[in-house]
C-alpha positions in Angstrom: 99.3 128.5 -199.3 102.9 127.9 -199.3 104.1 127.1 -196.0 108.0 126.8 -194.8 109.0 125.1 -191.8 112.0 125.0 -189.2 113.3 122.2 -187.5 111.5 122.7 -184.1 108.0 122.4 -185.1 108.6 119.3 -186.9 110.5 117.7 -184.2 107.8 118.6 -181.7 104.8 117.7 -183.8 106.7 114.4 -184.5 107.3 113.6 -180.8 103.6 114.0 -180.4 102.7 111.8 -183.4 101.0 115.1 -184.7 102.5 115.7 -188.2 99.4 114.9 -189.7 98.2 118.5 -188.4 100.6 120.0 -191.1 98.9 118.0 -193.9 95.5 118.6 -192.7 96.2 122.5 -192.4 98.2 123.2 -195.2 98.5 120.3 -197.6 102.1 120.7 -198.3 105.0 121.9 -196.4 108.6 123.0 -197.5 111.8 122.6 -195.6 115.2 123.4 -196.9 117.7 120.6 -197.0 119.3 121.9 -193.8 116.2 121.2 -191.9 115.9 117.6 -193.7 119.5 116.9 -192.2 118.6 118.3 -188.9 115.3 116.6 -188.4 116.2 113.3 -190.3 119.8 112.7 -191.1 121.4 114.0 -187.7 118.0 113.3 -185.3 119.0 111.2 -182.5 115.3 110.2 -181.4 114.2 107.3 -183.7 110.4 107.8 -183.6 111.0 111.5 -184.6 113.3 110.6 -187.4 110.9 107.9 -188.8 107.9 110.0 -188.6 109.7 113.2 -190.2 111.1 110.8 -193.0 107.5 109.5 -193.7 106.1 112.8 -193.7 108.9 113.7 -196.1 107.7 110.7 -198.4 104.1 112.3 -198.3 103.5 115.8 -198.0 106.8 117.7 -196.8 109.0 118.5 -199.7 112.7 119.2 -199.5 113.4 122.3 -201.8 117.0 124.2 -202.0 116.9 128.0 -202.2 118.5 129.0 -205.4 119.1 132.7 -203.8 121.7 133.6 -201.3 120.9 136.2 -198.8 122.9 137.8 -196.1 120.8 138.3 -192.7 121.4 140.8 -190.1 121.5 138.2 -187.3 123.6 135.2 -186.8 121.4 132.3 -187.5 121.8 128.6 -187.9 121.9 127.0 -191.4 118.5 125.7 -191.0 117.1 129.2 -189.9 118.8 130.7 -193.1 117.5 128.3 -195.4 114.2 128.7 -194.1 114.3 132.5 -194.7 115.9 132.2 -198.0 113.4 129.7 -199.2 110.5 131.6 -197.9 111.8 134.7 -199.4 112.3 132.8 -202.8 108.8 131.3 -203.0 107.2 134.1 -201.4 105.8 132.0 -198.7 102.6 132.7 -196.8 103.8 131.4 -193.7 106.8 130.4 -191.8 106.7 127.6 -189.0 109.2 128.6 -186.4 109.8 128.9 -182.6 113.3 130.4 -182.5 113.3 134.1 -181.4 116.1 135.4 -183.2 114.9 134.0 -186.4 111.5 134.9 -185.8 112.8 138.5 -185.4 114.6 138.3 -188.6 111.4 136.9 -190.7 109.6 139.9 -189.2 112.5 142.5 -190.4 112.0 140.9 -193.8 108.2 140.9 -193.8 107.7 137.4 -193.2 104.6 135.9 -191.3 105.5 133.4 -188.7 103.7 130.9 -186.5 104.7 128.9 -183.5 104.3 125.3 -183.3 101.5 126.2 -180.3 99.8 128.4 -183.1 99.2 125.5 -185.3 98.2 123.2 -182.7 95.6 125.8 -181.6 94.3 126.1 -185.1 94.2 122.2 -185.4 92.1 122.3 -182.1 89.6 124.9 -183.3 89.3 123.0 -186.6 88.6 119.6 -184.8 91.9 117.8 -186.1 93.1 117.4 -182.7 91.1 117.1 -179.3 93.3 119.0 -177.1 96.2 121.3 -177.5 96.9 121.3 -173.5 97.2 117.4 -173.5 99.8 117.5 -176.5 102.0 120.3 -174.8 101.8 118.5 -171.5 102.9 115.2 -173.1 105.7 117.4 -174.8 106.7 118.6 -171.7 107.1 115.2 -170.4 109.4 114.6 -172.9 111.3 117.6 -172.1 110.3 119.6 -175.3 109.3 123.2 -174.1 107.3 125.0 -176.6 107.4 129.0 -176.8 104.0 130.7 -176.3 102.2 132.1 -179.2 100.1 135.2 -179.7 97.4 135.5 -177.1 98.9 132.8 -174.7 100.0 133.1 -171.4 102.1 130.8 -169.1 100.1 128.1 -167.7 97.1 128.5 -170.2 97.9 125.3 -171.9 
């Protein structure tokens, strides 16, 4: 399975010290160089930066898309890189929480998952004990995740 991630899932999972979930579920995750810059080079939170760098040394691979693509929406460099990489590598899944980027991905026929979708799958497979506890911890750190499919406010 080819999985490409944007920055927000990596930052949230790093804050929760749950990046291992990605390795357990997907084996390997691809990120474009722009996402690496955002999550490691420019990350102001030392714990997040260190955890993501360690994951890059293990199971996250930085890849540079070789195709250029014009998108219909005004997207950041990270989102553009994720979408270009996903198109080039024919990704099975994109991990992203940004609504505008998700809408662009849907228009391009790409499948997306929210960070909370990943956490729910990890809980179902026994990789983590409680999505609710992780989301509550992230809220305490002022990281607010969008609600995935089948979720409603207050359900996690």
